N, C-alpha and C positions, 0 to 999 in steps of 0.2 A: 504494500500500500504506500502510495506517495506521501511525502511529508505534507501535512496539512489537510490531506484528504480523509474522509470518514466513510466512504463507500467503495467497495471493491467487488467486482464480479469475477469469480474464480470458478472455472468449470461450470457446474450446475448450481453454484451457491452465490448468493449475494450476502456479503458481510458488511454490516453497518456498525459503527462505533457510536453508541448513544449513552447519555448520562444514566446512571442507575438511581435507585431509590435511597441510597445511603448518603447522598449529598457530600461525598468525599472528594469531589473534583476529578474522579477517575471515570474513564469511559468503559462501558461493557460491550463486548461483541454480541450482536443480535443477528441471527441467521434467518434466511428465507430462501426459497427455491428460485433460481434464476432461469429464465427462458429467453431465448433470443427473440428480437422483434419480428424475425421472419418465421417464427414457429407457428404452424397452422393447427396443430393438434390432430391432424389426419393420420390414421394408421390403417389397419385392415378393417374394411367395412363388414358389417354383419351379413350382408348378402354375398360376400365372396366365398368361393369354394375353398375354404381353409378350415383346419381343425379349430374347435372352440378355444383350445388353449392358446393358439396363435393369435386369435382375435382379441383375447383378453390379456395378452402378454404385456402390452403397453400400460394397461390399467394396473395390473399387479405390480409391475416394476415401479410405477409412480407411487403406489401405496407403500411399498417396502422402502423406497427412498425417503418418503416423508416420515415414516416411523423411525428410521435410522438417524435422522437429523435432529439436533437439539432445537426444535422450533417452539416458539411460544404458542399459546392457545389461539391467539388471533391469526398468526401466520399459518397455523395448521388448518384453521377453518377456511382461510383463503385458498390453500392448496387443495382441500377437499372440494371446494367449488370449482377449481380449475380441472381437477380430475373428472368431476361429474360432467363438465362441459365437453371434455374430450370423449367420454363415453357416449354422450348424446350426439356429437358430430358424426361418430362412426356407427350410429344405430345400435349401440350395445345397451341392453336392458340390464342394469345393475344398480343396486343401492350402495353407493360408495361409502357413506357413513357406517352402514352395517358391515361392509367389507373391512373397513379399518378396524372396527371393534373386534371382529373375528380374527383378524391377522395379529392384533396385539395379544389377544387371549391365547392364540396358538403358539406364539413365540414364548409367552410366559410359561405355558405348560411344557414346552420342549426344554426350556432352560431348567425348570424345576425337576423334570424327570432325569436330566443329565447329572443332577446333583447326587453325590454318593449317599446323602441322607435320605433320598427318595426311597431306595430299596428297603432301608430299615424302617421308615415310616409306614410304607405299604404293608410290610410284613407284620408289624405290631398292631396296626389298626384294621387291616383288611385281610390278614392271613396270607399275604403274598398273592392275592387273587388278581391284582392288576398286572396284566401281562404286557410285556413289551412287544409291539408289532413285529411281525416277521421281517419287515423291510429294514428294521434296525439291527437285526441279528444275522440275517442271511443276505447274500448278494442277489440283487434283483436280476431277472432275466428279461431282456428287452428285444423287441422285434421292430424293424423299420419297414413301414408299409406306406404306399401312396394313399392319400385321402380322397375318398370317392363319395363323401356325403354321409347321410344318416346311417347307411349300411355299414360304413367303416366304424361309426360310433358303437353300433350294436356288436360288431365283431370284437372291438376292443373290450367291451364289457364281458363278452363270453370268454375271451382269452384271460381276462383278469382272474376268473374263477380257477384257472389252472396255473396261476402264479406267473403269468406273463404280462409285462407292461409293453405298450405299443407306442412307438414314436412315429407320428405321421409326418409326411412331407407333401407339400402341394405339387400338383402336376405341372402347373404353369409357374414360371419364374420370370423375373424381369429380364434376365439375359436371353430368355427364349423369345421375347417380344421383338427384339431388334438386334442386329449384328453391326456393331460399330466398326469392326475391323474388316479389311478386305478379305473375301473368301479365299481360302487356300486351295489351289488346284488339286484335283484328285490325285494326279500323278506325283504330287509333292506331299501327300498325306500318309501317315502311318496307319496300320490296321491289318485286317485279314484280306488277302488278295487271292485272285483266281488267275491261273495261267492256262490258256487253252491252245493246244497244238493244232496245226492245220488238219490233222487226222481226227480231231475231236477229243483226244485224251485230255484229262484234266489234272491239275495240280493245285491244291489249296495250301497256302502258306501264310505266315505272319511276319510282320516287321514293325519295329518301333521307330524306324527312320522313314525317310521319304520312299514311296513305292518306286520311284524312278531309280534310286540308288540300289535298291534290292534287285530290281529287274536287270540292271547293268551287271550285277554280280552273277546272275544266271547266264547272261551272255558271255561274261568272262570265262566261266566254267566251260561253256560250249567251245569257245575259241581255244581253250587250253587242251581240250580233248582232240581238236582237229590237229593241233601242232604235235601232241604227244598222246596217241591213242592208248598207250600202256598206262597212262595216269588215271584210267577209269576206275574209280572206287566210290564207295558209298558216301565219302565226304564231299563229293561234288554234287551239284544240283541234279535232282531226279529228272527235271525237265530237260536239262542239258544232256544228260546221259541218254534219255529217250530219243531226242532229236538226232544225236550222233549215231546211235546204234540202228535207228530206223531210217537214217538218211533223209530226215525231214529238215527243211530249211528253218533255222531259228528265227529268221526275219519274219516268218509267218506266225510266230507265237504272239498271242494277244494277251495283254495284262489288264485286269480290271479290279477295282477295289470293291470288296463285298461289304465291309463294315469299317468305318473310320474309328480307330481306337488307339489310345496311348499304350505304353508298356505296362505290364502288370499281369496278375493272375487272370483278370477278365479277358485279356487277349488270348490266353491259352484256352479258356472255356469257349470263346467265340470260334477259334480255329477248330476245336472239336465239333462244335455245333454245325458249322458250315461244311466240314468234311462229311459229317453224317448225312446232311441234306443232299449234298452232291453225290455221295456214294450210294446211299440207300434209295433215294427217290429218282434222281435224274440219270446218273450214269447207268444204273441197272435197267432202267426202262429203255434206254437207247443203245444198250450194249457197248458202252464206252468204258475205258479203263481209268481208274484213279492211280496216279503215279506216286502217291505219298507212301512213306514208310509208317506203318501203324504204330510201331514202337516209339516213333518220334512224335506223332500227333497225339496219341492217347497214352496217358500215364496209368490208366486203370486196366489191369490185365483182364478183368471180366469183360469190359467193353471190347478189347482187342480180340478176345476169343469169339465173341458173338459176331463181330464184323468179318472175321476170317472164315467162319464155318456156318454162318447163317444161310 
């Protein structure tokens, strides 16, 4: 605070230095909640397809902040009015004063139960019949699911009976509404790709780099086989070995991106998925061959057995 100044806005607080009732010439700090002049109070509207917990998150956060701050009774009443107006702007039906009282009571109960004297008190007065909820003694099991409306709420209620908590996420996000960056060309994107030979045989692969770089490596392997045929081994590209042994021109090989994806376990699962689709559905219906090595694509021996002998 500057010398001579008596008001300071710091983060979400307004600190004022005011005379106290002691008349001792000293100033006492008084706190209030600070909001920028551009703050509109808009959050997630009641009509939005979002979980209820998301819609009321701004309200609960504002209540917890108000309770945690050393506000005077007048400042607390002002903040309750502000929170009520925020709820009204977003179409949320909630009694903020009642919510404040319940939150304060819940905090007091949690603090008292964490006191070591609580166990002794409950044992002597209630025979130890006050049980601590399972959530405080065991690790909760969580599931992450998309939010689809009231049916998702009913599903969460049913899963709660079996000890599962559900964390919902909305289907639409702000980043899905517009793309500010220039689109990346498909040939420069990572993910699961498909190579198609001129004879129709297929190869499904994955890359965490640009598809153009991975495709150039296939071509390099083919050129290496042409210069040194004895170098043919399983470490080289399956498509390159196929084109070389069948005398097919590699320039006729077509590369396409099946699914854009970065590095990670998800990329492995997508490669398994698209290989299964191409092998079981497409290639077997048209009598085409898949050039992939199953031991490389599938880590599960049961899946490899079924695809080999099905």
